[in-house]
N, C-alpha and C positions, 0 to 999 in steps of 0.2 A: 354817705350811703354805702360806699365801698367798705368802710370799717364795720358797719352793721352786718353785711354779708360775710365778711371775714370772721367776725365773732361768732355768728350763727354756725358757720362751717366748722370752726374750731370746737364749739360746744358739741356739735353732732358727732365729730370724730372722737372726742373724749368720752362721750356716752357709749358709743359703740365699742371702744376699747375696754371699757369697764365690763361689758357683757361678754367679751371674748376671753376673759380670764379662765385658764384651765383648772385652777385650784378652787373653783366655786363649789361649796358643799352641796349645792342644789343639783350638781351633775351626777350624784350618786343614784344608783338604781335600787329600787325596793326589792331586795332579795329575800325578805323574811320567809316567804313560803316557797322558795325555789326548790328545796328538797322535796316538798309535797308535790310540786308540779312535775319534777323529774321522775319521781317514783310512781306517779299515777299510772295505772295500767295502760299499756300501749307502747308501740315502737316509735322511734325517731329516725329521721334520715338526715344526712348532710345535704342541705340545699345550696350551700355556698361555701367554698374554701379557696381563699386567696393566699398564696405563699410567695412572699417576697416580691415577685414581679409578674406573676401569671395566675390565671384561674385554673385551679386543679380540682374543681368540684367533681369532674367526671371520674376521678380516681376512686370515689366513694359511691358510685352509681349503683352498685349491686349490694351494698351493705344496709342492714338495719341495725339500730342500736337500742339498747334497753338499759336504763338507769334503775337498777334494782335496789331493794332495801339493803341495809348494812354495807353500803358503799360498793356493791358489785356492779361493774360495768361490762356489758356484753356487746360484742360486735359479731354479727352473723352474716355470712355470705355463702350462697349455694349449699345451705344445710350445715355448714361448719361454723362453730361458734368459738371465738376467742374471748377469754375472760380477763378483765383487769379491774381497776378500782376507780372510784370517783369520790370527791368530797367537795363541800362548799366551805370556803373560808369567809365567814361573814365580816370579819374585821377588815379584810383587804378587798372584799367584793370580788372574789375569784372562785372559779370552778376549776378544780384540779383533776386532771384526767391522766391515767396511766394504763396503757393497754398495748399488747402486741410486742412482737420482736421484729416484725417485718413491715415494710412499706405496704400500703399507705397508713396502716394503723399507728405506726410509730409517729406519724405527723401529728397525731392527736395528743401525744404526751406533752403536757404543758400545764402551767398555772395560767389559765385564761381569765382575763378581765371581763366581767359581765357588763356588756354595753346596754342590752335590752332584754327584757323577759316578759313573756306573756304565757298564757296556758298552752299555747301552741308553737311558740317560737322563742328560741334562745339565741341571741347574737353575742359573740365573744370575739376578743382580740388578744393577740399575744402580749404578754407583759414585757417583752423585750422591745425597746424603742429603736433598736438597731435596724430592724426591717419590719415591713408591714406584713402581718399575717392575721387573717380574719376567718372565723368559722361560724356558720349558722346551722343550728339543728332545728328541724321542724317536725312536729308530731304527725305521724302518718294517720 
């Protein structure tokens, strides 16, 4: 009886480890229409920004963002707009943002891995595994 329990436990652990594989092609996010979602009229806001070891969402509290056609990315705060660029790299599943010369906008400059995408929410993480950085945009 002990052997049966041991075999069942080993089989369960083996099954779980197969599903935990990070190289599973099913882990990819459907980003086919991400450009359309981002360019649709409307502003976006940062609803979550984690940088290395702390929540820095409040740094973006007064900003609104717009992903415009032709790769133009705008960040507006208190009537002042800074312009940068954005693009989607479909092959690597990344959203590439380049904007600003001062904090906090420079924190957005990165090749962001797309974790999740809906018509109202985009969840991103830094492509650098050295530290945890995560960014969420939500349509206003």
